[in-house]
N, C-alpha and C positions, 0 to 999 in steps of 0.2 A: 504494500500500500504506500502511495506517495505521501510524503509529509504535508500537512496542511500549511497554508500561508501563515496562519496565526502561530503555529508552533515554531515555524522558522523565525518569525518576528520575536518571539519570546527568547529563543536561543541567542539571537543577535543582541537583544537587550541585556542578557546575562553577560555576553562577551564584552559589551561596551561598559557596563556598570561594575562588573566583576563580583557582584553579590546578587543572590536571588532576591533579597529584600529590596534592594535599589531597583532591580528590574521590575519587581512587582509594583512598586510605587509609580514608576514611569508608565507602566502598562495598564494600571487600574485594576490589577488582580491582587489577591492575597498571596503571600509567599507559598502557602500550601498549594494553591491552585497552579502557580508557576511550576513548582516541583513536580506536581502530578502530570502536567502537560509535557515536561521535559522527559519524564520517565516513560510516558507513552511514546514519545518520539524515539527514544532509545530502543524500545521494544519493536517499533515499526521498522527501524533500520538495522536492528540486530547488532548494534555496536554501542560502546560507551562513548558519550559525548562530553560529560562533565565529571570531574572528580571533586567530591565534597570533603571538607575538613573543618576543623574548628576555626580556621582563619578565613573561611569562605569557600569559594569554588574556583576551580581552574578548568579550562577546556582541554580535552585530550586533543591529539593531532587531528583526529576525525572531526571533533567538535569545532576546532579552529577553521578547518577547511570548509565545513558546512556553513559556518558563520559568515565567512567571506562570500560564499555563493549566495547565501541568504540576503546579504546586503545588496548585491547586484539585482537579485530578483525583486526585492522590495522597492528599489528605485525604479525598475522597469514598470512595475504595477502602478506606482504613483504617477509616473510620466504618462502612462497609457490613460489613466483616469483623467488627468489634467487635459490631455489632448482631446479626449472625447467630449469633455465639457466645453472646451474652447470652440470646437467646430460644430457643435450641435445647433439645432434650430433656435433654442433659447439659451444661447451662450451666456455663461456666467463669468464674472471676473475671476481671474486666477490669483489666489492669495500667495504671496511670497513673504515669508518671515525671514528678515535679515537682521543680523546683529552687527554692531560696529562700536568703536570707541567714540567718545563725544566729538572730537574734532572732525572725524570722518562723517559723522551724522550731519553736522551743520555745514561743512565745506564741500562734501561730495554727494551724499544721498539726497538731501533736501533740494539742492539745485537740479538734480537729475530728474526729479519727479515730473517736472513740466514737459519733458520730452519722452517720457515713457509711453508705451502703448496704453491706451485708456482702459484696456481690459486687465491691466496689472494692478493689483491692490496690494500695496506694501504694508507690512506691519514691522516697524523699526524698533529694535531693542538695544538699549545701551548696555554693552557688555564688553569686558576685556577679552583680548584675543584667546588666551588659554581656555577660558570658559566657553567662548564662542565655538572653538574647534570641537570641544567635547560635546556641545549641544548639536553641532552639525552631524557628528558621528552617530548620536542617538536619535536623530531625525526630529528633534524638537525645533530645529532651524532648517531653512532651505539654503541659506547663504550666509557668509560671514566676511566682514572686512577686517583684516588684521594688519599689523605692521611688524616690520623687522628692521634691524640695523646691520650695517656692514660688518660690525664686530660680532654679530650674533644672528646668523641667517635663520629664517623661519623653519620651524620643525613641523612639517605637515604630515598628517596621517596618510595612510594608504587609501587609494580609492577616491581622490579628490582632484578637481581641476583648479589650477592656480593661474589667475590672470593678474599681471602687474598693472596697476592703475596709474601709479606715479612714483617717481623717485625724487625726493626733495632734500635739499641740503640742511644741515644743522647750522644755526646762526648764534653768534654771541649776542645776548640780549642784556640791556641795562637801562637805567633811567635815561630819559631823553635829555640831551644836552651834555651828558657826561662824555669826557674824552675817552673814547674806546681805543684800546691798544691795537696795533697792527699785527702783533704776534701774541698767541695765547700764552707763551712762556713769560710774558711781561706782567701777568696779573695773578701770581700765586698767592699774594697776601690779601686779596679781596675776598670778602665773604661771598659764599655761593649759595644759590638755591638750586638744588638738584633733585632729580627723580630718586626715589628710594633704591637702596641697594638690591632689592628684590624685583625691580622693574627693568625692562629692557632699556629705556632711556637712561636710567640711573647707571646701569652697568656700562652702557656706551660712553656716557660722559666721563665716568671715572677712567675708562680706558684711554680716552682722548687726552685727558689731563696728564695721565701717566706718560703718554707718548711725548707730551710737551715738557716733561721733566719735573712735575710737581704734584703733590696731593692737595686737592682743593680743601679750603677751610669751609666746611658745610655749616651754614646757619639754619637752613630749613630743608627738610626732605619732603617732597610732595610730587605726586604724579599729575596733579591738577594745575594746569598752566594759569587758571584764573587766580588760584592762591598765589602762584609765583608773581603775577602782576600786582596783586593786592599788597604783597610784602614790599615789592619794589617802590610802591607809592611812598613808603615811609623810610625805607632802608636802601642805602647805596650798595646794592648787591648785584651780582652777575648770575647769568644762567645760560645754558645751551639748550635751545629749543628748535624743533623742526619748523621749517618755514611756514607751513600751513597754520600753525598756532598763532601766527602774527596777523592772520586775516581779521580777527576780532580783538586785536590788542588795543588797550586804551592809549590815549594820546601822550601819556607821560612816559611811555617806554619806547625804545627803539632797538632795532637790530643792526649790527654792523654789516655793511655791504663790502667792506674792504678786507676783513679778516676771513680767510678761507679755512673752513674746518674740513679735515680729511675724513668725513663720515657722512653718509647719506641714510635717510630713512626710506624704506620701500613700503608702499601700501598695496596690499593684495586683496583681490576678491577671490574667495574660496567657495566652491560649490562641489557637491558630490558628483563623481563621474558617472554619467548615464550614457549608454550607447546612442540613444535618440532623445536628447533633452527637449523639453518644451521650448518653442520659440520665444517665450517670454523671458527666458534666461539670457538669450542673445540680446534681446532688447534692453534688459537691465545692464548687461555688460557694456553695451555700446553707450548707453546714457551715462554711466559712471565714468567711462573713459573720456567722454566729451566734457564732463564737468570738472575733471581733474586739472587740465591746463588752465581753465578759466579761474579756478581757485588760486593757483600759483600766480597767475597774471595780476590778480587783485592784490597780492602781497607786494609785487614789484612796484 
């Protein structure tokens, strides 16, 4: 007997979340019901798919292989359903749930809405890249916009499509009117506002300062550039920020155009790989690509 689509979905949920309890929460089942469905699947296939222990569950080689195939099957079923609803006599809007970090939402997604196919209905979620990729894998998202830095390339899961939307330089930012140095090595004694050591921007900034020959004197650690700007209103401090963050910068801060930082941020659109994707995803990709240069032009 062929496995049912629902049992394949539950197996993939366990593979994604790594515990039966988490898979049950995501699927709307009880843990007992998920266990029963997986046991039935094992009996149908006459092979062991998961190994249970006090620390949770792990997939056997057969379970991992079936989970990969299940992911492809689930994507095909979803794409087929979307396509059918799109071309039907009473075509309904296709909903695309997309996650992005705040700057990407305001600078890339919102400007793209006006040029999207009218049948596309976006649901935008503010989410950091690591969480967005996890949600993309468990199918609670359809797309994710993430960022990476030259010092730390993106770590993408298997089975996804990666589209580079824009590469933007990092800029030295400080209070407007302040004499900015022409070399980063000239400002080791200045107080700095940096991304936290657990953030990609924070790690990139520390690496850049190390290459310039100094350890920055960190006054504030924050990943929110609005906090950075608020602090700069009262404190003569410096920061390294991607160019797009300056699109909505207040008038009292400025970015150096003379000092070149040898590091770029890359912004990616990540979607699941599907052999025959719905045309709405091509429309979304094209709209985001068109909004990216416009966002950088507004910075210049």
